[in-house]
C-alpha positions as CSV (number, residue, x, y, z in Angstrom):
1,X,21.0,-19.2,0.9
2,X,19.7,-22.8,0.7
3,X,16.8,-22.2,3.0
4,X,18.2,-23.9,6.1
5,X,18.3,-20.9,8.3
6,X,18.7,-22.8,11.6
7,X,21.4,-24.9,10.1
8,X,23.2,-21.8,8.9
9,X,23.0,-20.1,12.4
10,X,24.4,-23.3,13.9
11,X,27.3,-23.3,11.5
12,X,28.0,-19.6,12.1
13,X,27.8,-20.2,15.8
14,X,30.3,-23.1,15.5
15,X,32.7,-20.8,13.6
16,X,32.3,-18.2,16.3
17,X,33.3,-20.7,19.0
18,X,36.6,-21.1,17.1
19,X,37.0,-17.4,16.4
20,X,34.7,-15.1,18.4
21,X,36.0,-12.1,16.4
22,X,34.9,-13.5,13.0
23,X,32.6,-10.6,12.1
24,X,31.4,-12.1,8.8
25,X,29.7,-14.9,10.8
26,X,28.1,-12.4,13.2
27,X,27.0,-10.3,10.2
28,X,25.4,-13.3,8.5
29,X,23.5,-14.3,11.6
30,X,22.2,-10.7,11.5
31,X,21.0,-11.3,7.9
32,X,19.1,-14.4,9.0
33,X,17.5,-12.6,12.0
34,X,16.5,-9.7,9.8
35,X,14.8,-11.9,7.2
36,X,13.0,-13.7,10.1
37,X,11.6,-10.3,11.2
38,X,13.7,-10.0,14.3
39,X,15.1,-6.6,13.6
40,X,16.3,-6.0,17.2
41,X,18.4,-9.2,17.2
42,X,19.8,-8.3,13.7
43,X,20.8,-4.8,15.0
44,X,22.6,-6.4,17.9
45,X,24.5,-8.7,15.6
46,X,25.5,-5.8,13.2
47,X,26.5,-3.6,16.1
48,X,28.8,-6.4,17.4
49,X,30.3,-6.9,13.9
50,X,31.0,-3.2,13.5
51,X,32.5,-3.0,17.0
52,X,35.0,-5.7,15.9
53,X,35.8,-3.9,12.6
54,X,34.5,-0.4,12.2
55,X,35.5,-0.4,8.5
56,X,33.4,-3.5,7.7
57,X,31.0,-2.0,5.1
58,X,28.5,-4.8,5.0
59,X,27.3,-4.8,8.7
60,X,27.6,-1.0,8.8
61,X,25.2,-0.6,5.9
62,X,22.9,-3.3,7.1
63,X,22.8,-1.6,10.5
64,X,21.9,1.7,8.8
65,X,19.0,0.0,6.9
66,X,17.6,-1.6,10.1
67,X,17.8,1.7,11.9
68,X,16.1,3.4,9.0
69,X,13.2,0.9,9.2
70,X,12.9,1.7,12.9
71,X,12.5,5.4,12.1
72,X,16.0,6.4,13.3
73,X,16.5,8.3,10.1
74,X,19.4,10.6,10.9
75,X,21.5,7.9,12.5
76,X,20.7,5.6,9.5
77,X,21.8,8.2,7.0
78,X,25.0,8.9,8.9
79,X,25.9,5.2,9.0
80,X,24.9,4.6,5.4
81,X,27.1,7.5,4.2
82,X,30.0,6.2,6.3
83,X,29.6,2.7,4.8
84,X,29.3,3.9,1.2
85,X,32.3,6.2,1.7
86,X,34.4,3.1,2.3
87,X,33.0,1.1,-0.6
88,X,30.5,2.5,-3.1
89,X,29.6,-0.9,-4.7
90,X,27.4,-1.6,-1.7
91,X,24.9,0.9,-3.1
92,X,24.2,-1.6,-5.9
93,X,21.3,-3.9,-5.0
94,X,22.5,-6.6,-7.5
95,X,25.9,-6.7,-5.7
96,X,24.1,-7.0,-2.3
97,X,22.0,-9.9,-3.6
98,X,25.1,-11.7,-4.7
99,X,26.4,-11.2,-1.2
100,X,23.5,-13.0,0.4
101,X,21.3,-10.0,1.3
102,X,17.8,-11.4,1.6
103,X,14.6,-10.0,0.0
104,X,13.4,-8.1,3.1
105,X,16.8,-6.5,3.7
106,X,17.1,-5.6,0.0
107,X,13.7,-4.0,-0.1
108,X,14.5,-1.9,2.9
109,X,17.9,-1.0,1.5
110,X,16.2,0.2,-1.6
111,X,14.0,2.5,0.5
112,X,17.0,3.9,2.4
113,X,19.0,4.5,-0.8
114,X,16.0,6.3,-2.4
115,X,15.8,9.0,0.3
116,X,16.7,12.5,-0.8
117,X,19.7,12.6,1.5
118,X,21.2,9.3,0.1
119,X,20.4,10.3,-3.5
120,X,22.2,13.6,-3.0
121,X,25.2,11.8,-1.4
122,X,25.4,9.2,-4.1
123,X,25.2,11.8,-6.9
124,X,27.8,14.1,-5.3
125,X,30.2,11.2,-4.7
126,X,30.3,10.0,-8.3
């Protein structure tokens, strides 16, 4: 959040040396990679985080967003619905921003949430 992306990655990597299953660190590396434009690396991070904890909403939704930007629409919608079924507050962009979601990821999340499928899902689950 302070702008030292490489320092943050180094810190998260150090944390993972202590606990390789610390999915929040893996997740946050994905955030940085995504903001740097490395969508494939971000996807790998989020897939790893979800493989550690398949109920972890944040990496699951971030993965859905990344897949959506790559054109993998149906898989993205499925994962986004799965994530938001666990915790609806992740559909709130202000909440995501407080949770360190960067501008690129927020903009792409907004696009995913605006799709007719996601709008219908969010309306029906109120």
